C-alpha positions in Angstrom: -41.2 24.8 22.2 -43.3 27.1 24.2 -45.6 25.6 26.4 -48.9 25.6 25.2 -51.4 27.7 27.2 -54.1 26.9 28.7 -52.7 23.5 29.7 -55.5 21.9 30.1 -55.7 21.5 26.5 -52.5 19.8 26.1 -50.8 18.7 29.2 -50.0 15.3 28.3 -48.8 16.6 24.6 -46.9 19.0 26.6 -44.9 16.5 28.8 -44.1 14.6 25.4 -42.6 17.6 24.0 -40.5 18.1 26.8 -39.3 14.3 27.0 -41.1 13.8 30.1 -43.9 11.4 28.7 -43.6 8.8 31.6 -40.6 6.7 30.5 -37.0 7.4 30.2 -34.3 5.5 28.3 -30.4 5.5 28.2 -30.2 9.1 27.0 -32.5 10.6 29.5 -31.9 13.3 32.1 -32.4 10.8 34.7 -28.7 9.4 34.3 -27.9 6.1 36.5 -24.5 5.5 38.0 -22.8 3.8 40.7 -19.9 4.9 42.3 -16.8 3.0 42.7 -14.7 4.8 45.2 -10.8 4.8 45.6 -9.7 4.8 49.4 -6.4 5.7 50.6 -5.3 5.6 54.4 -2.2 6.0 56.2 -1.0 6.6 59.8 -0.5 10.1 61.4 2.2 10.7 64.1 -0.4 9.7 66.9 -1.0 6.7 65.2 -4.6 7.3 64.5 -5.7 6.4 60.9 -6.9 9.1 58.2 -8.5 7.4 55.2 -9.6 9.1 52.3 -12.1 8.3 49.9 -12.8 9.7 46.1 -16.2 9.9 45.0 -17.3 10.6 41.6 -21.0 10.6 42.4 -23.3 9.8 45.3 -21.9 5.9 46.7 -24.8 3.6 46.6 -22.8 0.6 48.8 -21.2 0.8 52.0 -17.3 2.2 51.8 -14.9 -0.2 53.5 -11.2 -0.3 53.5 -10.9 -2.3 50.4 -9.2 -0.4 47.8 -11.2 0.3 44.2 -10.3 1.4 41.0 -12.1 4.7 40.4 -14.3 3.3 37.6 -18.3 4.5 37.1 -20.3 1.7 35.7 -24.0 2.0 34.5 -26.8 0.7 36.6 -28.8 -0.6 33.5 -27.2 -3.4 31.6 -29.3 -2.6 28.4 -29.0 1.2 27.6 -32.8 0.8 25.8 -34.2 -0.5 28.8 -37.6 1.7 29.5 -38.8 2.5 32.9 -42.4 3.8 33.2 -42.9 6.8 35.1 -46.1 6.2 37.1 -46.7 9.8 38.3 -46.2 11.1 34.3 -48.8 8.3 33.2 -51.2 9.0 35.9 -54.8 9.3 34.3 -55.4 12.4 36.3 -53.2 14.8 33.8 -56.0 14.4 31.8 -58.3 16.2 34.1 -59.3 19.5 33.4 -59.6 20.9 36.6 -56.1 19.5 37.3 -54.5 21.0 34.5 -56.0 24.4 35.2 -54.4 23.8 38.6 -50.8 23.5 36.8 -51.5 26.2 34.8 -52.0 28.4 38.1 -48.8 27.2 38.9 -47.1 27.9 35.7 -48.3 31.5 36.3 -46.6 31.5 39.5 -43.4 30.3 38.3 -43.6 33.2 35.5 -44.5 35.7 38.0 -43.4 35.9 41.5 -42.0 32.3 41.7 -39.3 33.7 39.1 -37.2 35.4 41.6 -36.3 32.1 42.9 -36.4 30.0 39.7 -32.8 30.4 38.9 -31.4 29.5 42.3 -33.8 26.3 42.3 -32.7 25.2 38.9 -28.9 25.9 40.2 -29.5 23.6 43.1 -31.1 20.7 41.2 -28.2 21.0 38.7 -26.0 20.0 41.5 -27.6 17.6 43.1 -30.3 16.3 40.7 -28.1 13.7 39.4 -27.2 12.0 42.6 -30.9 11.7 43.6 -31.6 10.3 39.9 -29.0 7.5 41.0 -30.9 7.1 44.2 -34.3 6.8 42.5 -33.3 4.7 39.8 -31.4 2.1 42.0 -34.8 1.9 44.1 -37.0 1.9 40.9 -38.7 4.8 41.5 -40.1 7.3 39.1 -37.6 9.9 37.9 -39.8 12.6 38.3 -39.7 12.4 41.9 -36.2 14.4 41.4 -38.7 17.5 41.5 -39.6 17.0 44.9 -36.8 18.7 46.3 -37.4 21.4 43.9 -40.5 22.2 45.5 -39.9 21.2 49.1 -36.7 23.3 49.3 -35.2 24.5 46.3 -32.7 22.0 46.3 -31.1 23.9 49.1 -29.8 21.3 51.7 -29.8 24.3 54.6 -33.6 25.1 53.8 -35.6 25.3 57.0 -39.6 25.6 57.0 -41.7 27.7 59.6 -42.7 24.1 60.6 -39.0 23.4 61.5 -38.7 20.7 58.6 -35.1 20.8 57.0 -33.1 20.1 54.3 -33.6 19.2 50.7 -36.5 16.8 51.4 -38.1 18.9 54.4 -37.9 16.2 57.1 -39.4 16.7 60.3 -37.4 15.7 63.1 -39.2 12.6 64.4 -39.6 11.3 60.8 -35.9 12.0 60.1 -34.8 10.1 62.8 -36.8 7.1 62.2 -35.2 7.0 58.8 -32.0 6.9 60.3 -30.8 10.2 60.0 -29.0 11.8 63.1 -30.3 15.1 64.7 -28.5 16.8 67.7 -27.2 20.0 68.7 -23.8 19.0 66.9 -25.0 17.4 63.5 -28.1 17.3 61.4 -28.3 14.7 58.6 -31.4 16.0 57.2 -29.0 18.3 55.7 -26.7 16.1 54.1 -27.9 15.5 50.7 -26.7 11.9 50.3 -28.6 10.7 53.8 -31.6 12.6 53.5 -32.4 11.4 49.9 -31.5 7.4 51.2 -34.0 8.4 53.6 -36.6 10.1 51.3 -36.7 7.2 49.2 -37.1 4.7 51.6 -40.2 6.9 53.1 -41.3 7.2 49.6 -41.3 3.7 49.1 -43.3 2.9 51.9 -46.1 5.4 51.4 -46.3 4.0 48.1 -47.0 0.3 49.2 -48.9 1.5 52.1 -51.4 4.1 50.3 -51.9 2.4 47.1 -51.1 5.2 44.8 -48.5 7.8 43.8 -50.9 10.8 44.3 -51.8 9.5 47.9 -48.2 8.9 48.5 -47.4 12.4 47.8 -50.6 13.7 49.9 -48.9 11.5 52.5 -45.5 13.0 52.2 -46.8 16.6 52.5 -49.5 16.0 55.2 -48.7 12.9 56.8 -49.6 9.3 56.2 -52.1 9.4 59.2 -54.1 12.3 58.0 -54.5 10.3 54.2 -55.8 7.2 56.2 -58.2 9.1 58.1 -59.7 10.9 55.1 -59.5 7.9 52.9 -61.5 5.7 56.1 -64.2 8.7 56.5 -65.0 9.7 53.1 -63.9 6.5 50.9 -63.7 3.4 52.9 -64.6 1.1 50.3 -62.9 2.6 47.2 -59.9 1.3 45.4 -56.9 4.0 46.3 -56.0 5.3 43.0 -54.7 8.8 41.9 -58.2 9.6 40.8 -59.6 9.0 44.2 -57.1 11.6 45.7 -58.2 14.1 43.3 -62.0 13.4 43.9 -61.4 14.0 47.7 -58.7 16.8 47.5 -61.2 19.1 49.1 -60.7 17.4 52.3 -56.9 18.2 52.4 -55.2 20.9 53.6 -54.6 23.6 51.2 -50.9 22.9 50.7 -51.9 19.3 50.0 -54.5 19.9 47.5 -51.8 21.9 45.5 -48.9 19.5 46.0 -49.3 17.5 43.2 -50.2 20.1 40.6 -47.2 22.1 41.9 -44.8 18.9 41.4 -46.2 18.7 37.7 -45.6 22.7 36.9 -42.1 22.3 38.4 -41.3 19.4 35.7 -42.6 21.6 33.0 -40.5 24.5 34.3 -37.6 22.5 34.6 -38.0 20.5 31.5 -37.8 23.9 29.6 -36.3 26.7 31.7 -35.4 28.7 28.3 -39.1 29.1 27.8 -39.3 30.8 31.3 -36.6 33.2 30.7 -33.7 31.2 32.3 -30.8 30.4 30.4 -29.4 26.6 31.3 -26.2 27.3 33.4 -23.4 25.0 33.9 -22.8 24.0 37.4 -20.3 21.6 39.1 -21.7 18.3 39.7 -21.7 16.9 43.2 -18.2 15.5 43.3 -16.0 15.0 46.5 -13.1 13.1 48.4 -14.0 11.6 51.8 -11.8 11.7 54.4 -12.1 10.4 57.9 -10.8 12.1 61.0 -10.4 10.5 64.3 -11.8 12.9 66.6 -13.2 16.4 66.8 -11.6 18.8 64.2 -13.0 22.2 63.3 -13.9 23.0 59.7 -11.4 25.6 59.4 -8.6 23.2 60.4 -10.1 20.8 57.6 -10.1 23.5 55.1 -6.5 24.5 56.0 -5.3 21.0 55.6 -6.9 20.7 52.5 -5.7 24.0 51.3 -9.0 24.9 50.2 -11.4 27.8 51.6 -13.3 27.5 54.9 -16.7 28.3 52.9 -16.0 25.3 50.3 -15.6 22.8 53.4 -18.9 24.1 54.6 -20.8 23.9 51.4 -20.0 20.4 51.2 -20.4 19.4 54.8 -23.7 21.1 55.8 -24.8 18.3 58.4 -22.1 19.9 61.0 -24.0 22.5 62.9 -21.2 24.1 65.1 -18.4 24.4 62.8 -16.4 21.2 64.0 -17.1 17.2 63.9 -18.4 15.2 66.8 -16.0 14.8 69.6 -14.9 11.3 70.7 -15.7 9.5 67.6 -14.4 9.3 64.1 -16.3 11.3 61.5 -16.5 11.4 57.6 -15.6 14.8 56.0 -16.2 15.8 52.2 -13.4 17.5 50.4 -13.4 19.0 46.9 -12.7 16.6 44.5 -8.9 15.8 44.1 -8.0 17.3 47.5 -8.1 13.9 49.7 -4.3 13.3 49.4 -3.5 16.8 50.2 -5.7 16.5 53.2 -4.2 13.3 54.1 -0.7 14.6 54.2 -1.2 17.9 55.8 -3.5 16.5 58.6 -1.4 14.1 59.9 0.9 16.5 60.4 -1.3 18.8 63.0 -0.8 17.9 66.7 -4.2 16.4 67.9 -4.4 19.4 70.6 -4.3 21.8 67.3 -7.3 20.4 65.6 -10.0 22.2 67.4 -10.3 26.1 67.0 -13.6 26.1 68.4 -15.4 24.4 71.2 -19.0 23.8 72.4 -19.8 25.3 75.8 -22.9 25.0 77.9 -24.0 28.1 79.8 -24.1 27.5 83.5 -26.0 29.7 85.9 -24.0 33.1 86.7 -21.8 33.1 83.7 -21.8 36.1 81.1 -20.0 36.1 77.8 -17.0 38.3 79.6 -16.6 35.2 81.9 -16.7 32.6 79.1 -14.6 34.9 77.0 -11.6 34.7 79.5 -12.0 31.0 80.1 -11.1 30.4 76.4 -8.6 33.3 75.6 -11.5 34.7 73.3 -13.0 38.0 72.8 -16.6 38.6 73.4 -16.9 39.9 70.0 -15.6 36.8 68.8 -18.0 34.7 70.6 -21.0 37.2 69.5 -19.8 36.7 65.5 -19.7 32.8 66.1 -23.3 32.7 67.5 -25.4 35.2 65.6 -28.1 36.4 67.7 -26.8 35.7 71.1 -27.5 38.6 73.5 -24.8 39.3 76.2 -27.3 40.4 79.0 -29.8 37.4 78.3 -27.7 34.1 78.3 -29.8 31.2 78.9 -28.8 28.9 81.4 -28.2 25.3 79.2 -27.5 27.1 75.9 -24.8 25.8 73.6 -22.4 28.4 72.4 -19.5 28.0 70.1 -16.6 29.2 71.1 -13.4 30.2 69.6 -10.1 29.0 71.7 -6.8 30.6 71.6 -3.7 28.5 70.9 -2.5 29.2 74.2 -5.3 27.2 76.0 -6.2 24.3 73.2 -4.1 21.8 75.2 -6.1 22.2 78.6 -9.3 22.3 76.6 -8.7 19.2 74.5 -7.8 17.4 77.9 -10.9 18.4 79.3 -9.5 21.4 81.4 -10.6 24.9 81.5 
């Protein structure tokens, strides 16, 4: 069915026609699953434990060393249970001006936005089911699955001009407040699982604090303090509602004024992509095995042990910024589904001093790329390839570089030598 235009004449009916009328049932796109992981472990030749966990969707429980049968269980006991979507049942959707704003965003997706639309839909195809599960577990509106669609195009590596990062576009301060680690080595804003858990917690808090979903979404986009200030200045005695946000929209930044109409337009487009010239594509679900490595390990070493491509390991582990896990502590690594046992066997055979093929080097005064290359048995061209944009003549003191390490010097580097 083609979306009827202008949308303000039929927006609620359009959402109904797309199966997005504000509720979901057992057959809805928001599939609700808990993963029961299967865990294996073995000692390597150095006595360290390498554990492998098979995950068929995003795990919603803390994983332990207990061995589970790999069984998927539906969250809803009653498959006919209906959950009302408060966003899609908002009375503001019947407002003519609101629907006109949605019309304009639909025109955007038909025009300039059509360039990115296929990639956005593909990303949602990969990660959307995982997001659905966490939203359902926390009883949040299923339509919030489209928030990463408009925030990042479902790209875990997306970075905004304001330095917001990941699927949910977290700023660093907000991310750390919701339990995400952000350091020069790791950025969990780029982790689809960790960032989704943080986003759901943040959205729950915003909804409870600000009193309506439209106000909560405004707070997500422009910050809750701005929303509180606008409410205090312009409607101190009014009950917080979606309609109040829409009435006060002129006091918000332009991006925030458009945020909810853009979200609704994404729901319409994502619910019927064929009407926008996009044929449904088949994508691999976000399924993986999880291994725990005992110390710093380069991602290329992980790839070789799992017998898969380096690119595949990087795709599954976007949180690792420097091509290696964290030195001095155990770290989890995602592997392509079914590769956990292969990795466990092969990794245990790799001597500890050969598990790092790159190191992180902090530039000190007087150093040049040539000096650093000689120190690690590397080449200047290799260092430049590992650090795009680095300028040999203008090394900044204190800058962190990723340096490939020659096999003959790995033992001394691993021991802390040079």
